[in-house]
C-alpha positions in Angstrom: 0.0 0.0 0.0 1.8 3.1 -1.3 1.0 6.3 0.6 -0.8 8.8 -1.6 -2.1 11.5 0.8 0.1 14.5 1.4 0.5 16.6 4.6 -1.9 19.4 3.6 -4.4 16.8 2.5 -4.1 15.0 5.9 -4.8 18.2 7.8 -7.8 19.0 5.6 -9.2 15.5 6.3 -8.7 15.9 10.0 -10.5 19.3 9.7 -13.4 17.5 8.0 -13.6 15.1 11.0 -14.0 18.1 13.3 -16.4 19.9 11.0 -18.6 16.8 10.6 -18.8 16.3 14.3 -19.7 19.9 14.9 -22.4 19.9 12.2 -23.9 16.7 13.6 -23.9 18.3 17.1 -25.9 21.2 15.8 -28.3 19.0 13.9 -27.2 20.1 10.4 -25.9 16.6 9.6 -27.5 13.3 10.6 -25.2 11.5 13.2 -24.9 8.3 11.1 -23.6 10.2 8.0 -21.4 12.4 10.2 -19.8 9.4 11.8 -19.3 7.6 8.5 -17.6 10.7 7.0 -15.5 11.3 10.1 -14.3 7.7 10.3 -13.3 7.6 6.6 -11.6 10.9 6.7 -9.8 10.1 10.0 -8.5 6.7 8.8 -7.3 8.0 5.4 -5.7 11.0 7.0 -3.9 9.0 9.7 -2.7 6.1 7.4 -1.7 8.4 4.5 -3.5 6.2 2.0 -6.8 6.9 0.2 -8.3 3.9 -1.7 -10.2 6.2 -4.1 -7.0 8.1 -4.9 -5.3 4.7 -5.6 -8.0 3.7 -8.1 -7.9 7.1 -9.8 -4.1 7.3 -9.9 -4.0 10.5 -7.8 -1.4 11.4 -5.3 -1.1 14.6 -3.2 2.0 13.3 -1.5 5.3 15.0 -2.5 7.7 12.6 -4.1 11.3 13.3 -2.9 14.6 11.7 -3.8 15.5 8.6 -5.7 13.1 5.7 -5.2 10.7 7.7 -3.1 7.7 5.9 -1.8 
């Protein structure tokens, strides 16, 4: 599993977690959907791998050096 989520993308995903919880707390978002969005964003942000990016061939991670992962 090659990492494909960059640092800025990770922080955005973690922000999405916080925003979805806040929106659910105020009743803007149903709790079930907010939890689903939060879990997916948190897992992909912490692991550095997004399966959807992998399928689409997208990477927001900076490639550095020879043989960078």
